[in-house]
C-alpha positions in Angstrom: 40.4 26.5 6.7 38.4 29.6 6.9 35.1 29.4 8.4 32.3 29.8 6.0 30.3 33.1 6.5 27.8 34.9 4.6 28.9 38.1 2.3 26.3 40.2 4.1 28.3 39.7 7.4 30.9 41.8 5.9 30.6 45.4 6.1 30.3 47.3 2.7 32.5 50.2 2.0 32.3 52.9 -0.5 34.7 52.0 -3.2 37.1 54.8 -3.5 37.4 55.1 -7.3 33.8 55.3 -7.8 32.0 57.2 -4.9 28.2 57.2 -4.0 26.1 54.2 -5.2 29.2 51.7 -5.3 30.3 49.7 -2.4 32.9 47.0 -1.9 33.3 44.2 0.6 36.5 42.2 1.0 35.2 38.6 1.3 38.7 37.1 1.6 41.9 38.8 2.0 44.9 39.5 3.8 43.2 39.4 7.3 41.9 36.1 6.2 45.4 34.5 5.4 44.8 34.8 1.6 48.3 35.1 0.0 47.6 34.8 -3.8 44.2 36.7 -4.3 41.9 39.1 -2.9 38.1 38.3 -3.5 35.7 41.3 -3.5 32.1 41.8 -3.8 31.3 45.0 -5.7 27.8 46.3 -5.5 26.6 48.8 -7.9 23.2 50.6 -7.2 20.6 51.1 -9.9 21.7 54.1 -12.2 25.2 54.3 -10.5 28.5 53.7 -12.1 32.2 53.0 -11.6 33.9 55.8 -13.9 36.4 55.1 -16.4 39.9 54.3 -14.6 42.8 51.8 -15.1 45.1 49.7 -12.6 48.4 48.0 -13.2 46.8 44.7 -12.4 44.3 42.5 -13.9 40.7 41.8 -12.5 38.9 38.5 -13.1 35.0 39.2 -12.4 32.0 37.2 -12.0 28.5 38.8 -12.4 26.3 37.3 -9.6 23.2 39.3 -10.2 21.8 42.4 -11.9 22.6 43.9 -15.4 25.2 46.2 -16.6 27.6 47.7 -19.4 31.3 47.7 -19.7 33.2 49.8 -22.3 35.2 47.8 -24.6 37.1 49.4 -27.2 35.0 52.7 -26.6 31.7 50.8 -27.0 29.2 49.6 -24.4 28.8 45.9 -23.8 26.0 44.5 -22.1 26.2 41.7 -19.5 24.1 40.1 -16.9 24.0 37.2 -14.3 26.6 34.5 -15.2 28.7 36.8 -17.5 32.5 36.5 -16.8 34.6 39.7 -17.3 38.3 39.9 -17.8 40.1 43.4 -17.5 43.7 43.4 -18.4 46.3 45.2 -16.6 46.3 49.0 -17.7 43.0 48.5 -19.7 40.6 51.5 -19.1 37.2 50.1 -17.8 33.9 51.6 -16.8 31.0 49.7 -15.6 27.5 50.9 -15.3 24.4 49.4 -13.7 21.8 49.4 -16.5 18.9 47.6 -14.4 16.7 48.2 -11.5 18.2 46.1 -9.2 21.7 45.9 -7.5 24.4 44.7 -9.8 26.7 42.4 -7.7 30.1 41.4 -9.2 32.6 39.1 -7.6 36.0 40.5 -8.3 39.5 38.7 -7.9 42.7 41.0 -7.7 46.5 39.9 -6.9 47.7 40.5 -3.6 49.7 43.6 -4.5 46.5 45.5 -5.5 44.6 47.4 -2.7 42.1 45.4 -1.3 39.4 48.0 -2.0 
């Protein structure tokens, strides 16, 4: 069993696909013995965004706090705390923080995906 910890104890790193204003924290991953998923916390600063991109793996995401929009079929769809997002393998996605506070999203990816 993993000892419980606060997400704040995990050092944030710049999310490679996004750049300034977007960080990620590996909450549970290979170093913790996780073999089926990697659990990440993605934080998007107010006004920042994750540019359009795609991956050959799916993402399951839960919005913890903040507000944002994601492109679906080329049109922005707003979301907020408690929203659940599913991004299919190969699907282009683009997330933007539309609010005045950090957007925090718990994101699960499969073990073959880069942890960050």
